[in-house]
C-alpha positions in Angstrom: -2.2 13.1 64.1 1.5 13.8 63.6 1.2 17.2 65.2 -0.4 15.8 68.4 2.0 12.8 69.0 5.7 13.5 68.9 8.3 10.9 69.4 11.6 11.4 71.0 14.4 12.1 68.6 17.6 10.5 69.8 20.9 12.2 69.3 23.9 10.3 68.1 27.3 11.8 68.3 30.0 10.4 66.1 33.5 11.5 65.8 34.5 12.9 62.4 37.6 13.6 60.5 39.9 16.4 61.5 39.3 19.5 59.4 42.0 22.1 59.0 39.5 24.9 59.1 38.6 25.8 62.7 35.3 27.3 61.7 33.7 23.8 61.5 32.9 23.1 65.2 30.1 21.0 66.4 28.5 20.9 69.8 28.1 17.3 71.0 25.6 15.8 73.4 27.0 13.8 76.3 24.1 11.4 76.4 25.1 9.2 73.5 28.7 9.1 72.3 30.5 6.7 69.9 34.2 6.5 70.1 36.0 5.6 66.9 39.8 5.2 66.7 42.1 7.7 65.1 39.4 10.4 64.8 39.7 13.6 66.7 36.7 15.9 66.5 33.1 14.7 67.0 30.3 15.5 64.7 26.6 15.5 65.7 24.3 13.5 63.5 20.5 13.9 64.0 18.0 11.6 62.5 14.3 11.0 63.0 12.2 7.9 62.7 8.6 8.1 61.5 5.9 6.3 63.5 4.1 3.5 61.7 0.9 5.5 61.3 2.5 8.5 59.7 2.4 8.4 55.9 5.5 8.1 53.9 6.6 11.1 51.8 5.2 11.2 48.3 7.6 11.0 45.4 6.8 11.8 41.8 8.3 10.0 38.9 7.3 11.3 35.4 6.3 8.6 33.0 7.2 10.4 29.8 10.8 10.0 28.6 10.7 13.5 27.1 12.0 16.4 29.2 9.2 18.6 30.7 8.8 22.1 29.5 9.5 25.0 32.0 7.1 27.9 32.3 8.5 31.4 32.5 8.2 33.6 35.6 6.1 31.4 37.9 5.9 32.0 41.6 5.1 28.5 42.6 7.6 25.7 42.1 5.0 23.2 41.2 3.7 25.4 38.4 7.0 25.2 36.5 6.4 21.8 35.1 3.9 21.4 32.2 3.0 17.9 31.1 0.8 17.0 28.1 -2.3 15.1 28.6 -1.7 11.9 26.5 -5.2 10.6 27.1 -6.7 13.7 25.3 -4.7 13.1 22.1 -6.7 10.1 20.7 -9.9 12.0 21.4 -8.6 15.0 19.5 -7.6 12.8 16.6 -11.0 11.1 16.4 -12.6 14.6 16.5 -10.5 15.7 13.5 -11.4 12.5 11.6 -15.1 13.1 12.3 -14.8 16.6 11.0 -13.0 15.4 7.9 -15.7 12.8 7.1 -18.4 15.3 7.7 -16.8 17.9 5.4 -19.3 18.9 2.6 -16.6 19.3 0.0 -15.6 15.6 0.4 -19.2 14.5 0.0 -19.5 16.7 -3.2 -16.2 15.3 -4.6 -17.4 11.7 -4.0 -20.8 12.5 -5.6 -19.1 13.8 -8.7 -17.1 10.6 -9.1 -20.3 8.5 -9.4 -20.7 9.1 -13.2 -17.3 7.6 -13.8 -18.6 4.3 -12.6 -20.9 4.3 -15.7 -18.7 6.2 -18.2 -15.7 3.9 -17.8 -17.4 0.6 -18.6 -19.5 2.4 -21.3 -16.3 3.4 -23.1 -14.9 -0.1 -22.8 -18.1 -1.5 -24.2 -18.4 1.0 -27.1 -14.8 0.7 -28.2 -14.2 -3.1 -27.7 -17.3 -5.1 -27.9 -19.5 -3.2 -30.3 -17.1 -3.2 -33.3 -16.2 -6.8 -32.8 -19.7 -8.2 -32.3 -21.8 -6.0 -34.7 -19.4 -4.9 -37.4 -19.5 -7.3 -40.4 -16.3 -9.1 -41.0 -16.5 -8.5 -44.7 -16.3 -4.7 -44.2 -12.9 -5.0 -42.5 -11.4 -8.0 -44.2 -10.8 -7.9 -47.9 -8.2 -10.7 -48.1 -4.6 -11.3 -46.9 -3.3 -7.8 -47.8 -2.1 -4.6 -46.2 -5.5 -3.0 -46.2 -7.0 -5.7 -44.2 -4.1 -5.6 -41.8 -4.5 -1.9 -41.2 -8.3 -2.3 -40.7 -7.7 -4.9 -38.0 -5.0 -2.8 -36.3 -7.4 0.2 -36.4 -10.0 -1.8 -34.6 -7.6 -2.8 -31.9 -6.4 0.8 -31.6 -9.9 1.9 -30.9 -10.2 -0.7 -28.2 -6.9 0.4 -26.7 -8.2 4.0 -26.6 -11.3 2.9 -24.7 -9.2 0.7 -22.3 -6.9 3.6 -21.6 -9.9 5.9 -20.7 -11.4 3.1 -18.6 -8.2 2.7 -16.6 -7.8 6.5 -16.1 -11.4 6.7 -14.8 -10.8 3.7 -12.6 -7.7 5.3 -11.2 -9.5 8.6 -10.6 -12.2 6.9 -8.5 -9.5 5.7 -6.1 -7.9 9.1 -5.5 -9.0 11.4 -2.6 -9.5 15.1 -2.8 -6.2 15.8 -1.1 -3.3 14.7 -3.5 -1.0 14.2 -0.5 -3.2 11.4 0.7 -3.3 9.5 -2.6 -3.0 5.7 -2.0 0.0 3.8 -3.2 -0.6 0.2 -4.1 2.5 -1.7 -4.9 2.1 -5.0 -6.8 3.8 -8.0 -5.2 7.0 -9.2 -6.9 5.6 -12.7 -7.4 2.6 -11.2 -9.2 4.8 -9.1 -11.5 7.0 -12.1 -12.3 4.2 -14.5 -13.2 2.4 -11.8 -15.3 5.5 -11.2 -17.3 6.1 -14.9 -17.6 2.5 -15.4 -19.0 3.0 -12.5 -21.4 6.3 -13.7 -22.7 5.0 -17.2 -23.3 2.1 -15.8 -25.2 4.6 -13.8 -27.2 7.2 -16.5 -27.8 4.9 -19.3 -29.1 3.6 -17.5 -32.2 7.0 -16.1 -33.1 8.6 -19.6 -32.7 6.0 -21.2 -35.0 6.4 -18.4 -37.6 10.2 -18.9 -37.7 9.7 -22.6 -37.9 7.4 -22.2 -40.8 9.9 -19.9 -42.6 12.7 -22.4 -42.1 10.6 -25.3 -43.5 10.0 -27.2 -40.2 6.2 -26.7 -40.5 4.4 -27.6 -43.6 2.7 -26.1 -45.5 4.3 -22.8 -45.2 2.3 -19.6 -44.4 2.9 -16.4 -46.2 4.2 -13.5 -44.0 1.3 -11.2 -44.9 -1.2 -13.9 -43.9 0.6 -14.5 -40.7 0.5 -10.7 -39.9 -3.2 -10.6 -40.7 -4.0 -13.4 -38.3 -1.5 -12.7 -35.4 -0.1 -9.3 -36.1 -2.8 -7.3 -34.2 -2.5 -9.9 -31.4 1.2 -9.3 -30.9 0.8 -5.5 -31.1 -1.8 -5.4 -28.5 0.1 -7.8 -26.2 3.1 -5.4 -26.4 0.8 -2.5 -25.4 -0.5 -4.5 -22.5 3.1 -5.2 -21.2 3.9 -1.5 -21.4 0.7 -0.5 -19.6 1.3 -3.0 -16.8 4.9 -1.7 -16.4 3.6 1.8 -16.0 1.0 0.9 -13.5 3.5 -0.9 -11.4 6.0 2.0 -11.6 3.3 4.6 -10.6 1.9 2.2 -7.9 -1.6 2.8 -9.2 -4.4 0.7 -7.7 -5.5 -0.3 -11.3 -2.6 -2.7 -11.6 -5.0 -5.4 -10.5 -7.6 -4.9 -13.3 -5.3 -4.0 -16.2 -4.5 -7.6 -17.3 -8.2 -8.5 -16.9 -9.3 -5.8 -19.4 -6.7 -6.7 -22.0 -7.0 -10.5 -21.7 -10.7 -10.5 -22.0 -10.5 -8.6 -25.3 -7.6 -10.9 -26.4 -9.9 -13.9 -26.3 -12.3 -12.1 -28.7 -9.3 -11.1 -30.8 -8.1 -14.6 -31.2 -11.6 -15.9 -32.0 -11.7 -13.3 -34.7 -8.4 -14.6 -36.0 -9.8 -18.1 -36.0 -12.6 -17.0 -38.3 -10.2 -15.2 -40.6 -8.0 -18.3 -40.8 -10.9 -20.2 -42.4 -11.3 -17.3 -44.9 -7.7 -17.5 -46.1 -7.5 -21.3 -45.8 -4.7 -21.3 -43.3 -2.8 -24.5 -42.6 -3.9 -26.8 -39.8 -1.0 -26.0 -37.6 -1.9 -22.3 -37.6 -5.5 -23.0 -36.6 -4.3 -25.3 -33.8 -1.9 -22.6 -32.6 -4.7 -20.0 -32.4 -6.9 -22.5 -30.5 -4.0 -23.2 -28.1 -3.5 -19.4 -27.5 -7.2 -19.1 -26.8 -7.0 -21.8 -24.1 -3.8 -20.3 -22.7 -5.3 -16.8 -22.2 -8.6 -18.2 -20.8 -6.5 -20.0 -18.2 -4.5 -16.9 -17.4 -7.7 -14.8 -17.2 -9.1 -17.3 -14.7 -5.9 -16.9 -12.6 -6.3 -13.2 -12.7 -9.9 -13.4 -11.5 -8.8 -15.6 -8.6 -6.1 -13.0 -7.8 -8.8 -10.4 -7.6 -10.9 -12.6 -5.2 -7.8 -13.2 -3.0 -7.1 -9.5 -2.9 -10.6 -8.7 -1.8 -10.4 -11.2 1.0 -7.0 -9.8 2.0 -8.3 -6.3 2.2 -11.3 -7.4 4.3 -9.0 -9.2 6.7 -6.8 -6.1 7.0 -9.8 -3.9 7.8 -11.0 -6.3 10.5 -7.5 -6.2 12.1 -7.5 -2.4 12.1 -10.9 -2.3 13.7 -9.8 -4.8 16.4 -6.8 -2.6 17.2 -9.0 0.4 17.6 
């Protein structure tokens, strides 16, 4: 259409500044002339006005902020710009993810981890529950002496070995095949604070009562060896639990959530065993009330830990739903 219809292009002649170089001469048209004061030589200015039905010239504005790459030795000007197709990037990422999930080696690694789900709890049962529930108390307790103390500490060491193996197996089930993609789970500061507070309270109450008995504030007094037989293994295993929790927090292992549950569940049985032994050695009433109070305290803390596990499961489910909504 623009080739068939042509519009008249008017010429406007305007005077310009005086140039010293005489090469710059312009031929003027006498039809239209604009006279400006204090200007000597005219300059011809030509412009054209597009008709309403002619399209406006197209302009290109790149959307990416990054500078385009230039191709080498191209004959066409428009071939010198190379832009990446951003829409194809998510498709490529999803393709890689599908290939990764369908990788046979990942499926084999996941299949080999299934026995750990049985071996871990089996070790915990064999080392913690079986000796406590089926081993006769008379075979490990011969009175308030060093031999009985070592026997009780040995039982708790066997449980600690099983608990350590259980936590290692639980940690291995959370690890992917690629070590660089290992998940890092950091315990919240409030959780760490209240866990340490509960442990220190459970540590300070028996020690305060023992020193009160030795100073004569609590009557009748309890012999140190009897006190060690009743609460010595309890204090030792509580120290091991604090150390284990500190290590899981430092390594950011996902098992930080189940570590206190494992130790506190056994601690209830440990204190119930001490309650039976206190009747064997005719411990004073204040010691028996102390052990009962510790049992109640740790059952309360265990309930709080289980509520924390339920909260964490709900939080993880909410996070997964938000990620799916973003996709």
